Legacy VTK file of the C-alpha trace (Angstrom):
# vtk DataFile Version 3.0
C-alpha trace
ASCII
DATASET POLYDATA
POINTS 378 float
-0.026 -0.156 0.017
1.324 3.608 -0.823
-0.223 5.354 2.133
-1.855 8.844 1.776
0.041 10.840 4.209
1.947 9.480 6.943
4.648 11.140 9.120
8.203 11.407 8.069
10.375 10.828 11.194
13.873 10.985 10.090
15.489 13.360 12.213
16.413 13.791 16.093
12.946 12.446 17.338
14.308 9.497 18.843
17.266 11.313 20.566
14.978 14.154 22.021
12.241 11.715 23.166
14.838 9.625 24.891
16.018 12.539 27.009
12.487 13.210 28.098
12.102 9.518 29.160
15.827 9.512 30.672
15.096 12.610 32.595
11.391 11.870 33.519
10.266 15.251 31.893
7.482 13.553 29.903
4.436 16.009 30.846
3.451 19.466 30.376
6.567 20.578 32.672
9.667 20.323 30.520
12.070 22.307 28.608
11.132 20.917 25.030
7.715 22.892 25.207
9.089 26.174 25.214
11.564 25.272 22.600
9.068 23.982 20.238
6.881 27.217 20.871
10.084 29.062 20.212
10.872 27.228 17.027
7.274 27.692 15.586
7.188 31.415 16.484
10.621 32.104 14.816
9.670 30.277 11.556
6.199 31.809 11.450
7.064 35.301 12.361
4.454 35.181 15.037
5.381 37.191 18.318
3.806 34.479 20.366
2.932 30.806 19.961
1.232 28.896 22.370
1.163 24.995 22.329
-2.015 22.948 23.057
-3.357 19.361 22.732
-4.530 19.978 19.036
-5.650 22.587 16.692
-9.299 22.108 17.588
-8.177 23.098 21.321
-6.437 26.328 19.809
-9.364 27.465 17.964
-11.664 26.669 21.195
-9.414 28.605 23.206
-8.986 31.748 20.656
-12.994 31.798 20.829
-13.040 31.998 24.496
-10.446 34.606 24.782
-12.537 36.978 22.305
-15.918 36.357 24.423
-17.495 34.338 21.760
-20.702 32.617 23.084
-24.244 31.839 23.374
-26.432 33.716 20.677
-23.225 34.870 18.572
-22.547 33.677 15.080
-19.197 33.009 13.788
-18.631 33.088 9.778
-17.033 29.872 8.404
-16.520 28.095 5.172
-19.171 25.187 4.333
-16.289 23.022 3.100
-13.937 22.304 5.822
-12.986 19.762 8.357
-15.482 19.235 10.998
-13.130 20.506 13.816
-13.720 24.075 12.554
-17.340 24.124 13.323
-17.197 21.877 16.450
-14.676 24.371 17.921
-17.364 27.188 17.390
-20.023 25.085 18.762
-17.961 24.349 22.024
-18.722 27.953 22.854
-22.431 27.658 22.167
-21.943 30.084 19.413
-23.362 29.073 15.889
-21.572 28.823 12.643
-22.673 30.855 9.828
-21.563 29.318 6.773
-20.564 30.629 3.343
-19.719 28.884 0.268
-16.290 28.507 -1.437
-14.536 29.790 -4.380
-14.774 26.892 -7.126
-11.319 27.340 -8.219
-9.409 28.003 -5.214
-11.711 26.097 -2.723
-11.165 28.944 -0.241
-13.873 31.295 1.206
-15.707 33.043 -1.580
-14.772 36.697 -0.881
-17.053 38.164 -3.725
-19.893 36.322 -1.606
-18.713 37.574 1.645
-18.479 40.961 0.535
-21.968 40.872 -0.937
-23.339 39.307 2.217
-21.920 41.838 4.626
-22.906 44.733 2.518
-26.420 43.500 2.115
-27.118 41.336 5.247
-25.487 42.950 8.005
-25.332 46.380 9.682
-22.758 48.122 12.226
-24.477 49.107 15.616
-21.958 50.420 18.081
-18.903 48.882 16.267
-20.627 45.400 16.281
-21.510 43.487 13.308
-25.178 42.626 13.306
-27.004 40.195 11.150
-30.286 42.092 9.811
-32.477 38.850 9.908
-32.532 38.207 13.561
-30.414 41.143 14.960
-27.784 38.967 16.560
-24.064 39.740 16.493
-21.598 38.033 14.243
-18.667 37.867 16.544
-15.965 36.601 14.056
-14.905 35.253 10.748
-12.956 32.150 10.630
-11.280 31.570 7.186
-9.775 28.152 6.558
-6.680 27.687 4.513
-7.786 24.320 2.696
-4.979 22.200 1.750
-2.425 24.858 2.712
-3.647 27.374 -0.166
-5.216 30.732 1.044
-7.395 33.447 -0.171
-6.862 36.991 -0.761
-5.921 37.833 2.684
-5.396 41.683 1.929
-8.942 41.635 0.922
-9.986 39.378 3.572
-8.666 41.751 6.393
-10.031 44.791 4.734
-13.529 43.379 4.790
-13.099 42.358 8.350
-11.999 45.698 9.223
-14.635 47.490 7.605
-17.265 45.294 9.330
-15.394 45.214 12.689
-15.081 41.464 12.709
-12.076 39.774 14.496
-10.247 37.151 12.303
-9.643 33.679 13.600
-7.349 31.822 11.204
-7.954 27.992 10.873
-4.312 27.633 9.320
-4.029 24.128 10.949
-3.043 22.631 7.361
-0.963 25.705 6.301
2.418 25.472 8.367
4.895 26.671 5.780
2.269 28.675 3.599
2.414 32.376 2.821
0.543 35.212 1.399
2.968 37.937 -0.139
5.675 36.584 2.063
3.444 36.804 5.396
3.064 33.391 7.190
-0.380 31.607 7.261
-2.152 32.389 10.883
-0.341 35.553 11.412
-3.010 37.841 9.786
-5.942 37.693 12.348
-6.036 38.103 16.015
-5.416 34.478 16.269
-4.122 31.689 14.237
-3.698 27.846 14.555
-1.644 24.894 13.651
-2.214 21.514 13.771
0.524 18.651 14.137
-1.729 15.555 13.586
-0.085 12.417 12.238
-1.157 13.289 8.577
0.086 16.996 8.765
3.259 18.363 7.194
5.019 17.910 10.638
3.768 15.937 13.408
3.631 15.411 17.153
1.205 12.707 16.905
-1.408 14.979 18.212
-0.824 18.625 18.971
-1.368 22.385 17.857
-0.380 25.590 18.194
-2.079 28.820 18.811
-0.718 32.216 17.214
-1.014 35.660 18.182
0.670 39.036 17.906
-0.836 40.476 21.163
1.182 39.921 24.510
-1.608 40.223 26.711
-3.804 37.750 24.613
-0.712 35.302 24.746
-0.581 35.520 28.415
-4.246 34.660 28.888
-4.087 31.732 26.358
-1.122 30.524 28.262
-3.188 30.702 31.500
-6.427 29.488 30.182
-4.783 26.548 28.688
-3.196 25.378 31.794
-6.294 24.960 33.927
-6.085 28.687 34.879
-3.836 27.887 37.734
-2.372 31.120 39.398
0.034 29.963 41.829
3.240 27.763 41.168
2.855 26.060 44.624
-0.926 26.207 45.448
-3.519 24.735 43.659
-5.457 28.132 43.144
-7.515 28.748 39.905
-9.023 31.721 39.310
-11.610 30.880 36.349
-12.876 27.918 34.394
-9.813 26.597 32.414
-8.670 23.925 30.009
-6.203 21.027 30.308
-5.158 21.837 26.907
-1.208 22.298 27.248
0.910 19.995 24.970
3.221 17.498 26.947
7.021 17.619 26.788
7.595 14.475 25.134
5.450 15.499 22.031
7.061 18.864 21.918
10.309 16.916 21.482
8.981 15.334 18.606
7.811 18.752 17.380
11.071 20.309 17.635
13.058 17.319 15.730
10.230 17.887 13.230
10.915 21.572 12.778
14.520 20.911 12.335
13.307 19.326 9.250
10.721 21.568 7.851
11.972 23.285 5.108
13.038 20.231 3.465
9.748 18.646 3.736
7.971 21.853 2.429
10.665 21.566 -0.654
9.826 18.149 -1.238
6.088 18.856 -0.959
6.499 21.336 -3.684
8.518 19.109 -5.886
5.716 16.254 -5.342
3.140 19.037 -6.034
5.068 19.935 -9.255
5.403 16.226 -10.447
1.843 15.434 -10.131
0.649 18.372 -11.895
3.039 17.782 -14.848
2.288 14.208 -15.145
-1.449 14.376 -14.643
-2.287 17.683 -16.679
-4.667 16.547 -19.408
-5.209 13.314 -18.214
-9.136 12.277 -18.362
-11.164 15.138 -16.847
-8.778 16.132 -14.022
-8.850 19.604 -12.753
-6.255 20.969 -10.270
-6.982 23.341 -7.314
-5.973 26.953 -8.436
-3.541 28.538 -6.153
-4.583 32.092 -5.161
-2.143 34.999 -6.656
0.302 35.953 -4.001
0.202 32.706 -2.162
3.212 30.184 -1.736
1.537 27.225 -0.475
2.957 24.355 1.341
1.309 21.734 -0.942
0.656 19.447 2.207
-2.017 17.019 0.390
-2.507 16.605 -3.341
-6.096 16.917 -4.205
-7.824 17.281 -7.522
-11.453 17.000 -9.167
-12.870 14.642 -11.425
-16.415 13.722 -12.410
-15.275 10.042 -12.002
-14.420 10.674 -8.402
-16.183 7.526 -6.818
-14.920 5.172 -9.392
-11.330 6.327 -9.181
-11.352 5.995 -5.460
-12.465 2.609 -5.769
-9.796 1.679 -8.375
-7.068 3.337 -6.555
-7.587 1.760 -3.174
-8.277 -1.560 -4.565
-4.722 -1.657 -6.350
-2.828 -0.358 -3.106
-2.952 3.284 -3.846
-4.533 4.828 -0.581
-6.696 7.627 -1.742
-9.647 9.448 0.273
-12.643 11.735 -0.786
-12.641 15.450 0.559
-14.464 16.572 3.636
-18.571 16.344 3.443
-19.810 20.029 3.373
-20.850 20.846 6.973
-24.331 21.413 5.979
-24.753 17.728 5.107
-23.808 16.707 8.499
-26.838 15.915 10.652
-25.763 18.477 13.560
-25.228 21.307 11.111
-27.827 20.550 8.443
-29.915 23.467 9.972
-27.436 26.182 9.860
-27.950 29.362 7.831
-25.875 28.980 4.602
-25.134 31.821 2.309
-24.612 30.317 -1.306
-25.285 31.095 -5.087
-24.119 28.007 -6.843
-23.251 25.554 -3.991
-19.752 25.119 -4.896
-19.063 23.282 -1.691
-21.186 20.422 -2.985
-19.585 20.320 -6.271
-16.184 20.356 -4.916
-16.970 17.449 -2.493
-18.506 15.272 -5.334
-15.555 15.545 -7.339
-12.317 15.880 -5.234
-9.996 13.130 -4.350
-6.732 13.063 -2.402
-3.764 10.961 -3.435
-0.612 9.697 -1.701
1.209 12.755 -0.550
3.325 11.466 2.328
7.041 13.315 2.565
8.814 9.956 2.394
7.319 8.714 -0.962
10.208 7.587 -3.227
9.979 8.733 -6.847
9.115 5.145 -7.983
6.028 5.060 -5.998
4.967 8.654 -6.997
5.323 7.224 -10.570
3.366 4.388 -9.594
0.563 6.410 -8.315
0.500 8.438 -11.795
0.690 5.548 -13.941
-2.405 3.791 -11.778
-4.246 7.070 -12.357
-3.608 6.886 -16.083
-4.394 3.424 -16.485
-8.024 4.004 -15.112
-8.613 6.522 -17.539
-7.144 4.266 -20.250
-9.519 1.459 -19.400
LINES 1 379
378 0 1 2 3 4 5 6 7 8 9 10 11 12 13 14 15 16 17 18 19 20 21 22 23 24 25 26 27 28 29 30 31 32 33 34 35 36 37 38 39 40 41 42 43 44 45 46 47 48 49 50 51 52 53 54 55 56 57 58 59 60 61 62 63 64 65 66 67 68 69 70 71 72 73 74 75 76 77 78 79 80 81 82 83 84 85 86 87 88 89 90 91 92 93 94 95 96 97 98 99 100 101 102 103 104 105 106 107 108 109 110 111 112 113 114 115 116 117 118 119 120 121 122 123 124 125 126 127 128 129 130 131 132 133 134 135 136 137 138 139 140 141 142 143 144 145 146 147 148 149 150 151 152 153 154 155 156 157 158 159 160 161 162 163 164 165 166 167 168 169 170 171 172 173 174 175 176 177 178 179 180 181 182 183 184 185 186 187 188 189 190 191 192 193 194 195 196 197 198 199 200 201 202 203 204 205 206 207 208 209 210 211 212 213 214 215 216 217 218 219 220 221 222 223 224 225 226 227 228 229 230 231 232 233 234 235 236 237 238 239 240 241 242 243 244 245 246 247 248 249 250 251 252 253 254 255 256 257 258 259 260 261 262 263 264 265 266 267 268 269 270 271 272 273 274 275 276 277 278 279 280 281 282 283 284 285 286 287 288 289 290 291 292 293 294 295 296 297 298 299 300 301 302 303 304 305 306 307 308 309 310 311 312 313 314 315 316 317 318 319 320 321 322 323 324 325 326 327 328 329 330 331 332 333 334 335 336 337 338 339 340 341 342 343 344 345 346 347 348 349 350 351 352 353 354 355 356 357 358 359 360 361 362 363 364 365 366 367 368 369 370 371 372 373 374 375 376 377
């Protein structure tokens, strides 16, 4: 089986983890947590990086720190991994869904601009939905597959309508827009280090912010809001969300390899695009102007997606369909959805992800391509 997206553990992971085990520093205390945070902050250009259990925890923490809760809306795309909307729901806020651009698969900014102009109003510096006079508390763009939308335009729209931006940049470590790293545009950004991401800690995440006060509050809230280093005194409801030292040790070793991994992903992306161009009815995701993506997981569209999916998996080429649109899931089916052409449904029905692991050999990549070509020739 040629795997879809598995970790590439080829650096100091064993050395750093062994040090944690030898010294007994395996939990949330330990030097590797801070070292990993510093490495991420330096790489992304974020002033502060706060580690947490996973990307979802980072998103949840961000919304808590912005006071988002019951009765609020948070704008989010209809095509995303379910964790985006789950994190909103944890706060008792309600996701308000917007459709995606059919070419880049990112948030449709034309649609967003029309919606904000026609369906919302400002009252005392707060964005309000005309339909029910409820607050829209934030907007959460998702950098799907490491691509990004026009962030200059998004930030201008957000500022005009007084909307804080929380970037779900969990797939975009190493991606930039006009030289600025994903996750550093909004009030908060996030990364995920799940086993299938460009780097991994097995499970883990990172919260970015440029604001010192918010960074301090985030670290406090994610460590159960404990106020005293000795006594167990907690001054508010906190969360046990901090990353543990042994996983941070893996993360630091992975960060040392990240530039090499990004370069590999870009070569892989270029190879697939060159070899599959003109094959069958294949269409590629279009990269937004100004974006330099990390090329995390190669995904394309075809009207024969389900047939191809079965064909590849039956022949040992692990492939997966794209995420189900959020309004097709039972718990989110009743959400308000702003759309004109239902692009999220169209992309979902035709998109397939193919092997993109960083350790794939040239022979394996060639086998993937040959198998896809064989399918269209039958």
